[in-house]
C-alpha positions as CSV (number, residue, x, y, z in Angstrom):
1,M,38.9,10.1,2.8
2,K,35.6,8.4,1.9
3,T,32.8,10.5,0.7
4,P,29.3,9.8,1.9
5,S,27.2,7.7,-0.5
6,K,24.1,9.1,-2.1
7,S,20.7,7.8,-1.2
8,K,18.8,5.9,-3.9
9,T,16.6,9.0,-4.8
10,E,19.7,11.2,-5.0
11,A,21.6,8.7,-7.2
12,N,18.5,8.1,-9.4
13,P,15.8,10.8,-9.4
14,A,13.5,8.3,-11.2
15,V,13.1,6.4,-7.9
16,P,9.9,7.6,-6.3
17,A,9.9,8.9,-2.7
18,V,8.3,6.9,0.0
19,P,4.6,7.8,0.2
20,A,3.1,9.0,3.4
21,L,0.9,5.9,3.5
22,T,1.1,2.4,2.1
23,V,-2.1,0.2,2.0
24,G,-1.5,-3.5,1.8
25,I,-4.4,-5.7,0.8
26,D,-4.5,-9.5,0.9
27,L,-7.5,-10.3,-1.3
28,G,-9.9,-13.1,-0.3
29,D,-13.1,-14.7,-1.5
30,K,-15.3,-13.0,1.1
31,K,-13.1,-10.6,3.0
32,H,-9.9,-8.7,2.3
33,A,-7.3,-8.2,5.1
34,I,-5.8,-4.7,5.0
35,C,-2.8,-3.1,6.7
36,V,-2.0,0.6,6.5
37,L,1.6,1.7,7.2
38,D,3.0,5.2,7.6
39,A,6.2,6.2,5.9
40,G,8.3,4.8,8.7
41,G,6.6,1.4,8.5
42,A,4.5,1.6,11.6
43,I,1.1,0.0,11.4
44,I,-1.6,2.6,11.7
45,D,-4.7,0.5,10.8
46,E,-5.2,-3.3,10.5
47,R,-8.6,-4.9,9.8
48,T,-10.7,-6.7,7.3
49,I,-13.2,-5.3,4.7
50,T,-15.8,-7.1,2.7
51,N,-15.2,-8.3,-0.8
52,H,-17.4,-5.6,-2.5
53,R,-16.6,-2.7,-4.8
54,E,-18.0,-0.2,-2.4
55,S,-15.7,-1.4,0.4
56,L,-12.7,-0.9,-1.8
57,R,-14.0,2.5,-3.0
58,R,-14.3,3.6,0.7
59,L,-10.8,2.4,1.5
60,S,-9.3,4.3,-1.4
61,A,-11.3,7.4,-0.5
62,K,-10.1,7.2,3.1
63,H,-6.4,7.1,2.0
64,P,-6.0,9.3,-1.1
65,G,-2.5,9.3,-2.6
66,A,-1.4,6.2,-0.7
67,R,0.6,3.5,-2.4
68,V,-1.5,0.4,-2.7
69,V,0.0,-3.1,-2.9
70,M,-2.1,-6.3,-3.4
71,E,-1.7,-10.0,-3.0
72,V,-4.1,-11.6,-5.5
73,G,-5.0,-15.0,-6.8
74,S,-7.4,-16.7,-9.1
75,H,-10.3,-15.9,-6.7
76,S,-10.4,-12.2,-7.5
77,P,-10.2,-11.6,-11.2
78,W,-12.5,-8.6,-11.1
79,I,-10.0,-6.6,-9.1
């Protein structure tokens, strides 16, 4: 009889759990496209923000504890 396989987190406790929110940011010269996903992968917010420190600060303050992933290029070295 085959035993059920363990999930990745059960097999390796070093693998972090899926966070409640993931914020994806595609950085641009003037604007950044953002997409916020819940733990199940459903889109809960999708918009653009300006390329300013204050905009990024507000975004991170709105989603504390979220996983943040970025697509970056040579146009955004200050990030």
